[in-house]
N, C-alpha and C positions, 0 to 999 in steps of 0.2 A: 685700481684707480677709483672704483666706487662711485656711487651716485650718478645721476644723469648729467653729463656735461658735453660741451662741444667746442670746436675750434676751427682754425683755418690753416691749411697747408700753403705756405708761401715762402720761397727761399729769399734770403737777403739780396742776392744778385738781381732778383726780379722787381725790387722796389723801384718806384718812380724816381726821376731826378735828371739833372742835366750834366752829370759828370761821367757818363758812359756806362755806368754799372751801379746797381743798388749797393748801398753801404750802410754803415752804422750811424748815419747822420739824421737830419730832421725827418726825412721820409719814414725812417724806421720808428721814430717816436710817434709820428702821426699814425702809423699803422697800429701801434699799441692802442692809441686813442680810439681808432676804428673798432678794434676788438672789444674794447670796454663798452663803447657806444652800442654795439650789437649784442652785448651780453654773453660774449664768448669767455671760455676759461683757458684755452690753449692756443699757442702759436707754434705750429710745427714747421721746422726748417730742415734743410738738407745739411750734410756735413759741413762744418766750418773750417775744415782742414785745407791745406794747400792744394792747388791743382797744377797739372802739367799739360803735356800734349794731349789734345782731345778735350781739355777743359772740364773733365769730370771730377766732381768732388769725391767720387768713390775710388779715384786713383791718386793717392796723395804721397808727397815726399816725406810725410811724417804723420804718425797716428795722433800727435798731440799739437803740433805747431799750427797757428792760425793762418788763414788765407789773407795775405796782405792786400789783395784786391778789394777787400771789404773795409779797409781803413778809410774813414771819411776825411777828405781833404779839407773841407770847410771847417771841420772841428780842429784840424791842425792849424788853420788860420786863427781860430778863436784862442787856441793855446799859445799862439805866438811863434810857432815853428815855421810857418809860411806867412806870406803876405797875400792879401786879396789879389794884388796885381799879378802874382805868380800864376794864379789860376785863370785870370782873364785872358792871358796870352795863349792859352792852350786850346787846341781843337780836340775835344773829347769824342767826336763823331757826330753825325747828323741824323742818326736814327734812334729816337728815344724809346722805341719799342723792342730793341734788340741789342745784345751785348756783342761788341766786336773785340774779342779777347786779344787778337794779334795787335790791333791798334793800341789797346790799353797797355799792353806789354811795353810798347815803345814810349808812350807819353807819361805814364804814371811814375816810372822808375826815377827820372830826373827830379821830379817833384819830391818824391820820398827821400831821395838822397839829400836834397836841399834841406828838408825838414830835419833829417838825422843830424846833419852838420850843425844846424842851429841848436838842436837839442843837446848835443855833446859839448857845446860851449857854455852851457848853463850849469852852475854848481848844484843847484837844487835838483835839477833833472838828473845829474850824475848820481846823486845820492838815491834818487828814486829807482834809477836803473840798477844800481848796486843791490838794492833790496829785491828787485824783480829777479835778478840773476841768482841771488841766494835762495829765493823761494822756489825757483824753477831749475835748480842745478841738476835735477835728474834727467833733463832733456835739452835745455836751451843751448848749452855750449856745444854738444854734439850736433845739434841741428844747424847752428850757425856755421860750424866747421864744414858740415856736409854741403850746405848751399854755397858757401864760398869756394870750396874745392870744385864743386860742380861747375860753377861759372869759370873757374880757372881752366877747366878741361872743356871749354866751349859748349857748356850746357849738355854735354853727352850724358847718357844714362850711366849709372854707376859701373855697370859691367863693361862699359866701353871707354872708361878713363884711360888715358895714355900711359899712366904709371901704375903697374901692377902692385908696387909697394904701397901706393896710396889706397888702392882698393883693399889690400890685405891689412891695412892699418899698421904698417911698420912705424915704430915710434919716432925714429930719426926723420923719416920722410914727413910725418905729420907735423913735427916741430918746425921743420924748414918751411912748410907751406903756411903754417900759422903766422910765422914772422913776416912772410911775404904778403899775406892777405889780411893783415890786421884790420885795415879799414873796411874791407868787405865783410869780415866777420862781425865787426861792430855794427854795420848797417843791418845785418840780419837780426841781431839781438835787439836793437832799438825798434825796428819795425814790428817785432813781436811784442815789445812793450806797448807800442801804439795800439796794436790789435787788441790785446787783452784789456787795456785801460778803457778803450771805447766800448768793447763788448760788455764788460762788467757794468759800465754805466747804463747801457741800454737794458741789460737784463734786470738790474736793480729797479729801473723805472717800470718795467713790465711787471715784475713781482710785486712791487708796491701797489700797482693798480689791480692786482689780483689775477694777472695773466702769467701762466706757467709756460716754460719753453720745453717743447718736445724736440730733442736733438736726435740726430741719426748717426749710428755707429756702423760703418762698413765692417763686415766680418773680416775681410782681408786687408793687407797693406800692399803697397806697390813694390814690384821688384826693384824699382829705382827709388829707394827710400832709406832714411837714416837708420831705421830698424834693421833692414837687411845688411847695411854696412857695419853697424856696431854690434848686432846680436844675431849673426848668421846661424848660430846653433839652434835658433828657434824655428828654422825653416829647413826644408829639404833642398839644400843647395851645395855647390862645390866651394872650394876655398877662394875662388874668384867671384863669389856671390852670384853665380849663375844658377837660376832655379833648375832643379832636376825634373820637377813636375810643376804644373800650373793649374789654376782653378778655372772653372767654368760650369756650364750646365749642359745636359744633353739636349737633343732636338726638342723643341716645344712650339707653341703657337707663334713665337717671334721669329724662329729660324729653323730651317730643315737641317742645318749643319750644327745646331746647338749654339751656345754663346761661349766664345773663347775669351775669357777675361784676362788671362796672362798673369794674374797675381801668383806669387809663390805660395806653395802649399806649406802649412805648418807641420813641423815635426812634433806631433802630439805626444809622443813618448817623452821627448825632452821637456815639454811643458808640464806633463804630469810629474816628472822627476823633480821639477822645481817647485811643486805644489801650486802650479799655475800662477806663479808670482807675477809674470808679465801681464796676464789678463786681469789680475786683481789691481795692479797698478793702473792699467788702462781704464778700468771702470772708475777708479778714484779720480783720475784726471778728467774723465767725461762728466762726472758729477759736479766738477767745478764749473763746467760750462752750461749744463742743462739741468732742468728739474726732473725730466723724464727721458729715458733713453730708449729709442727704437733700434733694436738690433737687426740689421739687414741680413737677409739670407739665413734665417735661423735654422733652416734645414741642414746647413753645413755642419752643425754641431752634432747631429745624429749620425749622418753620413754625408760624404761630399764627393763630387765628381772630380776625379784626378786625371789630368791629361799629361802624357809624356811631353816634356818641353821641346822635343825635336819635332813635334807635330805643329801644324799651323791651323788646325781646326779642332773644335771640341768633340767632333763626331766619334773619335776613337778612344774616349776616356773610359774609366771604370769607377764604379762606386766603391768607396773605402770608408771604414768605420770612423766616426768622429769621437770626440771625448765623451759625449753623452752627458748624463746628469752629473758625473764626477766633477766636471768643470764648474758647474753652477753651485754644487754643494760646497766647493772650496771658496768660491766668491761669497756665498751666503755666510759661511763660517767667519770669513775675514771682515765682511762689511755689513752683514745683516740683510734683511729683506730690502730689495732695491726696486725702484719704480721703473720697470722695464716693459716694453711692448715687443712682442716677438713677431717679426715679419715672416709669417708661416705661409708664404705663397709659393706657387710653382708645384713641383712634384712632391706632394706631401703623402708619405706612406704611413703605415702603422707605427714604424719606428719613430718617425718625426712627430706623429700625434702623441705618442707616449711621452716623449721628451717634453713636449709642451704641457701635457697634463702633470708630469712630475715637477716641473718648475713652477707651475700655477701662474705663469705669465699670461696676460690676455693676448690672444692672437688677433689677426686682422681679417676683415671681411670686405670684399670688393663688389659693390653693387653692379658694376658693368659686367662682371663675370657671370652674375646671376641672371641677367636679363638678355643674354645673347641669343636666346631662343626658348620656346616653351618646353623646358625640361623640368618636370615636377619634382625630380630628385636632386636638383642643383642646390648644393648646400650654401651657395652664395646668395640665394634668395632670402630676403629679410625674414620670412616666416620660419626659417630654420636658425636664425641667429640666436645666440645666447647672450645674456646680459654681460657676461665677462668677456667682452670683445670690444674692438675698436673698428668702427665701420667707416668706409670711404666710398666715394663714387669711383675713384681710381687713384693710383699713385702717380709719382713723377714719371714712371715708366709706361703709363697707359695713355691712351687718347683722352683729350678733354671730352666732356659729354657730347658736345655738338658734333665733333669729328667722329666720335664713336658711333653715334646714332646714324650719321650719314652713311657709314660703312655697313650697317646692318641690312639684312634681307627685309623685304616688305613684311614677311611673316613675323620676324623678330621685332620690327618697329611697332606693328599692331599689338603684339604681346606686351611690349614695354609700355605703350600708351594705356592699355587696359589694366595692367598690373599696378601702375602708378596712379590710376584714376586721373590721368592728365586732362585738365579742363580746357575748354575752348580759350584760345588766346594765351595759354600758359606755355612758356618755353620748355623744351625737353630738359634743359639744365635745371630749371626750377622744379619740374616734376620729380626728377631724381633726387635733388637736394631735400625736397619736402619728404619724400619716401625714406631717405636716409635718416633724417632727423626724427622721423616717427618710429624708427626701428627700436627694438628692445635693447640694443647695444648700449652699454654704459656711456661710451664716448662715440660721438660722430664727428668726423673731420671733413670739412668742405674744402675742396681744392679751389684756390682763388680764381683760376680761370673760369670755373663753373659758376662761382658767385657772380662774376662779371659777364657770364654767358658769351664767352669768346669762341671763335671758330678753331678748326683743326690746326691752323698755323701757330697757335699759342702753345702747342704741346712742348713739354720741357725736354723729354728724352725719348728716343726710339732705340731700344736695346740692340746691341750688335751693330751699331752704325757709329761713325765718327765724322765730325766736321760741321754738323748743323744742330748740335744739341746744347742744352744749358743756356740758351741765348734769350729766351723770352723775358720781356719786361712789361710791367704794367705802366700805362701812361696816366698822368694825373687826372685827366678828364674822364677816365673810364669808371671810376668809383663814384657813381651818381647816388643821389638820395634814395631813389627807388630801389637800387640794389641793396643799400644798407637796410632799408625798411623791410625788405623781403627776408633778409637773413635774421634780422631782429625778431620778425614776426614768427618764423618757424622755430626759432630758439625758445621763445616764450610759449608758443602753442604746445610744444612737445616737452616742456618743463626741463630745458637744458641750461637755462640761464643761471 
């Protein structure tokens, strides 16, 4: 990535607004303006792909399709597909600081259906949709089929559909369902058109202003996904698309039982036999969305934790060899050098370190990990950082700084204050951000909750838990002038602007 730069980690869903969830609307453009004003270079976001039960952007129905929750409804009014009165009559929820996904599931769908209906009556729109379908024929039709069929089977997971022939993609069965569900299939195609049209406009605005987007690529896809349905040969699964093995990680600081993710394990021999064609394709699609790609769980490419699908905990898994550098050599041969950040956190052994060195991707450094106590050999302390790295206070999986600090022992708090030269009257969030920006890492990324100095309740995700994650939203009054000035000042002081 080169040169000293900085940015802010803030997912789209967390943007302020009064429609129940952050979106690609005015608040997103305003956020770009904030990044420009504070001299940042990057806006880092979480995956833009679809979400399902649990609301995690890391468990998606598709590795390519966009999350329709992010479609801005006011922009649909501007485009003429909805009327302002359509939105005024809707209750989007009364808590501007939190996303209620269940409520949004009920209230957004009728509005999007109304917009789709208006869109399909417009001849110019039909032509634009036809071009969009042609440009995205590698995934759009399959995705629309999958989502329509899923609704037909009462939103059950792929493996639980009532018709085995539909699961196994019997041609006659698929044709019959397509004829029956033609309107629902059209709905899913048009909403993807809305998603990509709005995202591309926002990204173009950001890029023109000098802001690059760091996107996030989960290593795995969901068992309940269009990829599992249409390309089961890429996974260790049976003919009914049931995973034989699933992913996770062994016991760590987050859980004594490990983390049981449940994603299907790749059949890496099949990927190698194809020349890693699917991975090359996935990278190409990701580069259409993002300027830089952060690959989640990079460790899984050197070796990965494999759990028999009959188990309900990750405790009893085994380490298995991943594709290693072979995969990235194939990607590089096909696409050249790519702007990739490797999420090299967790259990990083010599094998994982070697893969990171071989790829020459910058890895991540987490300041919170370094300051958990006075350990002079902790490599997450800034005096051990190398320039070829991307430094964070924490990620979406970690506590925000205020919550983290409150959970420390008194000894660790004292060490943190001493190490960061925390001044009287300076918040711990500011002390860590200042230390982060002063580090030698080429790139420093500030988590937005820390910029705003928010409490533990603003945490985005607690790994291995379901039900209260991915909900945090910024409110419009929280981004005050003094917060902007602080971020701008440390950016200029440490030559990251």
